[in-house]
Steps between C-alpha positions, in 0.01 A plus 500: 500500500700709254875538552646801323803724492426784738647851476442555875288812454174355639454591867382144573829361372696754704300411810578130453872580469478711816326211678780272380767737634316532833485120525872476440564762771281305743686174446859593419767727646550809285848393384351175363216652296566467128149583378474766231289814533294640212787711363740202502238281329494751213866439412570392143621154605179421695169386351215529748187285466167529675204263507147638481143386510187707448522629860860618492857395561559146625877486521831590343852388420798623304780364286834675530771436242834448673686391184378402153471140628406549866180643646375566850145468636407815696198651677277194523191600695136387511230743610362400839151430358642255246727283715488123436328540162802413286589859411867472599527166319362651178725807522808287566411273207466812282840632612669164439349475153616854418851420627510196271367707207782750557756219489604515864672184621462577871239668715586594860329663795557625851238478770490511877610214723239560772183295552287766329674408174445121523199506263720674241772235548244226437372674188849537353592142593186375322631655178840334538698786654793373708676673789830657400771742608458876459503603135581811301570783750334341807712400799450227756226605744332281764174686432502409130437180308632472144348270241554427130371289216672404178275568203 
């Protein structure tokens, strides 16, 4: 698996983002969806990563800079054919290492509170993320779970 910065021009990457957005719409009310579309992932303060093998895209994730010391994990998604192969774990490890390299002291994330998001909760917990209050410009939402880790 190769994890690389992705400029989001490959149709396979765009399709995975669209799958991610569709999954969010299936499992969350519209007012509680904080996932970024392709255009939003191209913002200057977002670095988008994708994981590939010889057959194509395996998964993705992004690191959004909130402040010079605080980052946010965004757009974590594993392609359906690569679930339970450690793709999300490797991408999250990559994002955490990049956040440390940048000198961030905190990394936060928002994810859904519903059962469909429990595997994500377990992944983040396994890396040491702790549940927290809403951060940055998020507000309290029963459909959202907020987590953070000190780096």
